[in-house]
N, C-alpha and C positions, 0 to 999 in steps of 0.2 A: 125190791130196792137192790138186792145183791146183784141180780141179773143187769140192772141199769148201770151200776158201778163197774161191773166187768165190761159191758159194752163201751163205756166212755174210756176206759183204760186202753182196750184194743184200738179204738179210733185214735187216741192220742199216740200211741206206739206206731201205729201206721202212718200217721202224718210226720211223726219225728224221723222215721225211717226213711219216708219219700223225700223229705227236705234234705236230710243227709246225703242221700244218693245223688240228688239234683245238684247240690251244692259242690260235692265232690268230683262229679263229672264235669262241671263248669270250671272248677279249679285245676283239674288235670288239663283240660283243653287250654286254659290260660297259661299254665306252666309251659306246655308243649309249644304254644305259638310265640311266647315271649323268648324262646331260645331258638325255635327251628321254623322254617318255612313249610309250605304245604307239601314241598319235595322231600322233606326231612333233613335238610341242610341247614346249618347253624346260619344265623344273620351276621355273625362276626368271623373275621379272618384269623387265623393263627399265623402270625409272621415270625420270620427270624431275620432280623436286620444285618445287613452286611454292606457296609458303606462303600465297598470296592465293586459292587454289582453295578453294571451300566443299566440304562433305561432299556426294557425289552418288551417288544410287542407279544401280547398274550393272545389277543382275540378280538372279535366283535361282539357287541352286546347291546341290544336296544339302539342301534344305529350310532354307537360310539365305538371307536377304537380303545381298547384297553391295554395299558402298560403297566408295568411293575418297575420301580427304580429303587436302588439300595437295598433290596429284599433278596435274600438267598432262597427261602422257601416260603410259599405263600398258599396256605391251604384252607379250606372249609373242614368243619367236622359234620358227620352225618349223625343220625339218632342212634346208629350202631357204634358210636365212639370211633369211626374210622376216618382217616384223612381222605379229602376229596380235593385234589389238586385244582387251584382256580383255573387253570385252561380246560379242564374237564367240566367244571361247573358252568363255565361260560360257553362252551361248545354245546352242551346238554341243555342249555338254557335253565339250569337248576337255580338261578339267582337272577335278580333284576336290579338295575339302577335305582328304581323307585325304592325298592326294598332297602337298598343301601342308604338311600336319604331317610326312609322312615326310621331307622334304627341308629342313625348317627347320634352320637351323645351331643354334638353341636354342629351347626351349619354357618359359616361365614361366607358372605356375598361380597365379592369384589368385581363389580361391573358385570361382565357376562360369565364370570368364573364363580363356581361354588366349591368351597373347600368343606368336605365332610369330616369331621374330627372324630376319632374313635380313642381308645385306650393308649394304643402304640403306634398307631399308624393313621394316615389320613388318605383321602380320595379327592383329588382335584379335578373337578369336571368343567369342561368348557363346552361349546356347542356339539362338537363331534369327538372330543378325547376325554379319557379319564385316566389320570395317572395315580397309581397307588404306591405309596411311599412312607418312610417313618415320619413321625410328626416333625414338622419343621419349626415351630414356635411353641 
């Protein structure tokens, strides 16, 4: 009887430990993927607003020309808490427009135009252009 109780306790401990490690592994993966993409770059931009900055071409991504407007600095953060300039992220294809759409807080559609809304900025995408700027409304 004593051996049976010890065996039951050991089996229960093994099951509890296995479940804990499975759940914690899934939890860590979920936390990572909710903030960073598979390239280790954040889903969200860190922007510094400057209304005196003109519209500036940054590069091409997913067959779209990317511009920034009224922004002084525009960076992503990587998993090592380092800044990744948007120009570098676009040139190295570390981000994608589909990812921007997936993680936008809100998407407004106006005909052929989609406006992806975030905390402090928005990305207006048309058939071949995307403009990143401070929130307009």
